[in-house]
C-alpha positions in Angstrom: -39.5 -18.9 -35.0 -36.2 -20.5 -36.3 -33.1 -19.8 -34.2 -31.0 -16.8 -35.2 -27.8 -17.8 -37.2 -24.5 -17.5 -35.4 -22.1 -14.9 -36.8 -19.2 -17.3 -36.3 -18.8 -21.0 -36.6 -17.7 -23.4 -33.9 -14.2 -22.5 -32.7 -14.2 -19.3 -34.8 -13.7 -15.9 -33.2 -16.1 -13.1 -34.0 -14.6 -9.8 -35.3 -14.5 -8.1 -31.8 -12.4 -11.0 -30.5 -10.1 -11.0 -33.5 -9.5 -7.3 -33.1 -8.9 -7.8 -29.4 -6.4 -10.5 -30.2 -4.5 -8.2 -32.5 -4.4 -5.5 -29.8 -3.0 -8.1 -27.4 -0.4 -9.0 -29.9 0.6 -5.3 -30.0 1.2 -5.4 -26.2 -2.2 -4.5 -24.7 -4.0 -6.6 -22.1 -7.7 -7.4 -21.9 -7.8 -4.9 -19.1 -6.2 -2.3 -21.3 -8.8 -3.0 -24.0 -11.6 -2.7 -21.5 -10.2 0.7 -20.4 -10.0 1.9 -24.0 -13.7 1.1 -24.7 -14.7 2.2 -21.2 -16.2 -1.0 -20.1 -15.7 -3.7 -17.5 -12.9 -6.3 -18.3 -15.5 -9.1 -18.1 -17.1 -7.8 -21.3 -13.8 -8.3 -23.2 -13.7 -11.9 -22.1 -17.3 -12.3 -23.3 -16.1 -11.4 -26.8 -14.6 -14.9 -26.8 -17.1 -16.8 -24.6 -20.5 -15.3 -25.5 -19.9 -13.9 -29.0 -20.4 -10.3 -27.7 -18.7 -7.1 -28.8 -20.3 -6.3 -32.2 -21.1 -2.7 -31.0 -17.4 -2.1 -30.3 -16.0 -3.3 -33.6 -15.9 0.2 -35.3 -14.1 1.6 -32.3 -11.7 -1.3 -32.1 -10.9 -1.0 -35.8 -10.0 2.6 -35.3 -7.9 1.9 -32.2 -6.0 -0.9 -33.9 -5.3 1.3 -37.0 -4.1 4.1 -34.7 -1.7 1.7 -33.0 -0.4 0.0 -36.2 -0.2 2.9 -38.6 0.0 6.1 -36.5 2.0 4.7 -33.6 -0.4 5.9 -31.0 0.2 4.0 -27.7 -1.1 6.3 -25.0 -4.2 4.7 -23.3 -6.1 8.0 -22.7 -5.6 9.1 -26.3 -6.8 5.7 -27.5 -9.8 5.9 -25.2 -10.8 9.3 -26.6 -10.5 7.9 -30.1 -12.6 4.9 -29.3 -15.3 7.0 -27.6 -16.0 8.7 -30.9 -16.9 5.4 -32.6 -19.0 3.7 -29.8 -22.7 4.0 -30.3 -25.0 3.2 -27.4 -27.4 0.4 -28.3 -31.1 1.1 -28.2 -33.9 -0.6 -26.4 -37.0 -2.1 -27.9 -38.7 1.2 -27.4 -36.0 3.0 -29.4 -34.4 4.8 -26.4 -30.7 4.7 -25.6 -29.9 1.8 -23.3 -28.3 2.5 -20.0 -24.7 1.3 -19.3 -24.8 -0.6 -16.0 -22.1 0.6 -13.6 -21.5 0.8 -9.9 -22.2 4.2 -8.5 -19.3 5.8 -6.6 -20.7 7.6 -3.6 -18.6 10.0 -1.5 -20.6 12.0 1.0 -20.1 15.8 1.6 -18.0 14.8 4.7 -15.7 12.8 2.4 -16.9 9.4 3.6 -16.9 6.6 1.0 -16.5 2.9 1.0 -15.9 0.3 -1.7 -15.5 -3.5 -1.4 -14.5 -6.2 -3.8 -14.2 -10.0 -3.5 -12.2 -12.7 -5.2 -13.6 -12.4 -8.7 -13.2 -8.6 -8.9 -9.8 -8.8 -7.3 -8.6 -11.2 -10.0 -9.5 -8.6 -12.6 -7.8 -5.7 -10.8 -10.5 -4.4 -8.5 -11.4 -1.9 -11.3 -14.6 -0.8 -9.5 -12.5 0.7 -6.8 -10.5 2.9 -9.1 -13.1 5.7 -9.5 -13.5 5.9 -5.7 -9.8 6.3 -5.2 -9.6 8.8 -8.1 -12.4 10.9 -6.7 -10.9 10.8 -3.2 -7.6 12.1 -4.7 -9.4 14.8 -6.6 -11.1 16.0 -3.3 -7.9 15.7 -1.3 -9.2 13.0 1.0 -7.5 10.4 3.2 -8.0 6.7 2.8 -7.6 3.4 4.6 -8.0 -0.1 3.4 -8.6 -3.6 4.7 -7.2 -6.7 3.1 -7.8 -10.4 3.8 -5.3 -13.1 2.9 -4.0 -16.4 4.3 -2.3 -16.0 7.7 0.9 -17.4 6.2 1.0 -14.5 3.7 1.7 -11.9 6.4 5.2 -11.1 7.5 4.4 -10.0 11.1 2.4 -11.9 13.7 -1.2 -11.0 14.4 -1.6 -7.8 16.3 2.0 -6.6 15.7 2.4 -2.8 16.0 5.1 -2.9 13.4 2.5 -4.2 10.9 -0.4 -1.8 11.7 0.5 0.7 14.4 -2.4 1.9 16.6 -5.2 -0.3 15.1 -4.4 -3.7 16.6 -8.1 -4.1 17.3 -8.8 -4.2 13.5 -7.4 -7.7 13.1 -10.0 -10.3 12.3 -9.1 -14.0 12.2 -11.3 -16.4 10.3 -12.0 -20.1 10.5 -10.6 -20.7 7.0 -7.1 -19.7 8.2 -7.3 -16.3 6.6 -7.0 -13.0 8.4 -8.2 -9.4 7.8 -6.0 -6.5 8.7 -6.6 -2.8 8.3 -4.1 -0.2 7.3 -4.8 3.4 8.1 -7.6 5.1 10.1 -8.9 8.6 11.0 -7.1 8.2 14.3 -3.7 7.4 12.7 -4.1 9.8 9.8 -4.5 7.2 7.1 -3.0 7.5 3.7 -2.9 10.2 1.1 -5.5 9.3 -1.6 -3.6 11.2 -4.2 -0.5 9.0 -3.5 -2.5 5.9 -3.9 -4.2 7.2 -7.1 -0.7 7.7 -8.5 0.2 4.1 -7.5 -2.9 2.8 -9.2 -2.2 4.7 -12.4 1.4 3.4 -12.4 0.0 -0.1 -12.1 -2.1 0.4 -15.2 -5.3 0.9 -13.3 -4.9 -2.3 -11.3 -6.0 -1.5 -7.8 -5.2 -5.0 -6.5 -1.6 -4.7 -7.8 -1.1 -1.3 -6.4 -2.2 -2.3 -2.9 -0.2 -5.6 -3.1 2.9 -3.6 -4.1 2.5 -1.2 -1.2 2.1 -4.1 1.3 5.2 -5.8 -0.1 7.3 -2.6 -0.2 6.5 -1.8 3.4 7.4 -5.3 4.5 3.9 -6.4 5.6 3.1 -9.3 3.3 5.1 -11.9 1.4 5.6 -11.3 -2.4 3.7 -14.5 -3.2 0.7 -13.7 -1.0 -2.7 -13.4 -2.7 -5.3 -10.8 -1.6 -8.7 -12.4 -1.2 -10.8 -9.4 -0.1 -10.2 -5.7 -0.4 -12.1 -2.7 1.1 -11.2 1.0 0.7 -12.6 3.7 3.0 -12.2 7.5 2.6 -12.7 10.6 4.8 -12.0 14.3 4.8 -9.0 15.3 7.0 -9.8 17.7 9.8 
């Protein structure tokens, strides 16, 4: 069987990438575009690297038209508009294909955990956002653990000023990084609703929201980079 012809030539962007470019010129990031089409940001990058995105072209056209001609800029409104023009692909058997996603599990007691590493952190830790949003909806408390270079912390290891009451939750690693936890059931933790608002204010970027809180509260230096992030939830007594 001869190879399937490419829809674009060498160095030429497909239509999904071209539309994404125009949306970026209008002020939207790749992460914003991913939110609008309700997919992971990595898929938008694959518009450029793997020639993907054909199924989203009708939705992206409508979104771009709404931005350019109707002056619509609100992300939830654009997301709702896009959803009406996204058709789920079918399998070889003719059934609708499943969209792969990470399940967010919060038990009846309110216990839930989500972890992300360097690659997910670089794209905003988006998989943690539904966990935080659901915790906020249920009125839960949360705590989180971060890992970064020792030099990124303002206070010395074990300082009660940095993390009162949970000094045992400092883990030092051989690569000169350190894990520190903020919040626990014993200390009361943090209001999930407050962190959900912080995430929304950061455009859905969980990494940025946590980083901002750590800088605002004088715990890390502004140029510190989070290498690992874990969020835990529970129901207050």
